[in-house]
C-alpha positions, -999 to 999 in steps of 0.1 A, spaced: 548 -899 -169 575 -891 -183 562 -868 -215 544 -855 -181 581 -848 -168 593 -834 -196 568 -812 -199 572 -800 -164 609 -789 -177 602 -772 -207 577 -747 -184 585 -712 -170 588 -708 -134 574 -680 -116 607 -670 -106 621 -670 -143 593 -652 -154 596 -621 -133 634 -626 -132 625 -622 -178 599 -591 -167 626 -572 -149 656 -576 -174 628 -561 -203 619 -533 -178 658 -526 -171 661 -527 -208 633 -507 -217 638 -476 -193 679 -482 -208 660 -470 -241 637 -446 -231 670 -428 -210 691 -427 -238 659 -411 -263 655 -386 -238 685 -375 -238 692 -373 -269 670 -354 -278 675 -331 -249 712 -328 -266 689 -325 -300 669 -295 -281 701 -273 -265 718 -282 -299 688 -268 -321 687 -237 -298 724 -226 -291 721 -232 -334 690 -206 -333 711 -180 -316 736 -179 -335 718 -176 -367 701 -145 -353 732 -131 -342 747 -136 -375 715 -124 -393 716 -89 -378 755 -83 -372 753 -87 -412 726 -63 -417 740 -37 -396 771 -37 -409 765 -33 -443 744 -7 -432 767 11 -412 797 9 -437 764 31 -459 760 60 -430 777 86 -450 776 76 -480 763 104 -504 788 95 -534 805 121 -547 788 148 -531 811 164 -499 781 183 -483 812 205 -466 820 221 -499 787 231 -512 778 269 -525 760 280 -497 725 286 -519 727 249 -515 739 239 -482 703 258 -473 684 226 -486 707 203 -469 682 184 -446 695 193 -410 690 155 -402 725 151 -427 743 168 -395 734 134 -376 735 103 -398 737 79 -364 736 85 -328 721 58 -301 699 66 -273 683 50 -243 651 58 -223 633 40 -196 655 0 -211 648 11 -246 673 22 -267 671 35 -307 700 34 -331 692 60 -358 712 59 -391 709 75 -420 718 51 -447 724 48 -485 705 28 -508 732 9 -534 719 17 -567 732 15 -605 705 32 -622 722 56 -657 700 80 -676 702 88 -710 668 113 -711 658 133 -684 624 119 -664 615 125 -627 628 104 -599 614 107 -565 623 93 -530 600 64 -526 607 48 -561 639 34 -542 628 30 -504 642 61 -495 635 96 -473 659 121 -492 672 113 -532 697 134 -541 709 141 -575 736 152 -593 764 150 -624 793 149 -600 808 178 -617 786 211 -612 779 217 -575 750 246 -580 730 215 -602 727 201 -567 691 187 -568 675 171 -535 644 152 -524 629 146 -491 596 136 -502 583 151 -541 603 145 -575 631 159 -583 643 162 -621 677 141 -631 692 150 -657 712 121 -684 745 120 -668 733 119 -633 738 103 -607 703 95 -583 721 89 -542 687 73 -526 690 78 -485 661 59 -463 665 69 -422 665 29 -402 660 28 -368 671 -2 -347 650 -3 -313 659 -28 -285 630 -32 -268 616 -65 -249 635 -79 -253 640 -82 -297 657 -62 -321 630 -45 -339 638 -22 -369 614 12 -389 623 25 -415 616 64 -430 599 71 -401 566 56 -416 549 24 -395 550 2 -369 583 -16 -355 586 -49 -371 605 -78 -349 640 -85 -363 650 -111 -337 634 -119 -302 660 -136 -276 677 -106 -268 686 -104 -230 713 -74 -235 726 -48 -264 757 -22 -263 763 1 -286 797 24 -286 811 50 -312 849 52 -317 857 84 -319 881 103 -341 905 135 -330 891 154 -351 871 157 -382 905 153 -401 914 125 -387 903 91 -397 914 68 -368 899 61 -336 915 84 -306 909 69 -273 881 46 -261 847 40 -271 819 63 -258 785 50 -254 768 92 -259 782 114 -287 770 151 -285 753 158 -322 783 187 -323 807 157 -325 792 135 -347 812 145 -376 841 122 -358 826 93 -353 849 68 -372 837 31 -361 807 15 -343 811 -16 -315 782 -35 -307 776 -61 -282 754 -83 -280 735 -113 -254 714 -133 -267 696 -165 -247 669 -183 -247 657 -170 -212 665 -129 -219 652 -119 -188 675 -146 -168 706 -159 -194 721 -175 -163 685 -197 -162 682 -208 -199 683 -239 -212 717 -234 -232 745 -208 -220 738 -175 -231 759 -165 -263 779 -129 -260 786 -114 -299 807 -86 -311 815 -65 -339 834 -32 -347 825 -19 -377 841 14 -398 816 39 -408 828 39 -447 853 18 -443 873 48 -421 896 30 -402 934 28 -413 
């Protein structure tokens, strides 16, 4: 009889079992909630970091290329002889412009391609050798000997330098920034999730002034293109670009002011 009593005392009752199951369930639910919250935090942080990384990439790239606008090396297009000036592409007169139409904006640049070629023998070079649309060859001393190619080969002599120039088109369309080079091929997407892009220009009072005068403007006439001294870029990135306020993370706003050829004092 005593053995039966001791065995009964060691057993769990139904109430105790239900309490244990309840406590276990509460503990499991707590662990699951912590896991879900941690995962959500990770996703949000990763999304925000991705937006920042995309912005840094495009801003860094655009800043570098904007600084090479109007970079013709030792060549001053305004002081060329009339016989040479006529061979300069008309596009060089408006080397930076931003146009918008039906919700699509295109920032068009003529930007120099950095290179360090030196020539000890006469040879031929073409714009395509540098991924460029135009190629200038000069010895920087004789302005009458300037050679410009818009596609075909030109003769490069010992002591010459070459200045490759490419045309870049950055297009803001369908919440993406896209790029095309030298009017060739289709636009390629650089980044997505762009809710808005604003491009404005800082103009000098005259072509002889180096400083921006007055406020920035969104449109510049071709006749005033030579007065552009800086570009103000403003971006709004969101993981829900169609409705930035409804995204899983707060929309990220970025701003960058780039001096054209570092001409701002």
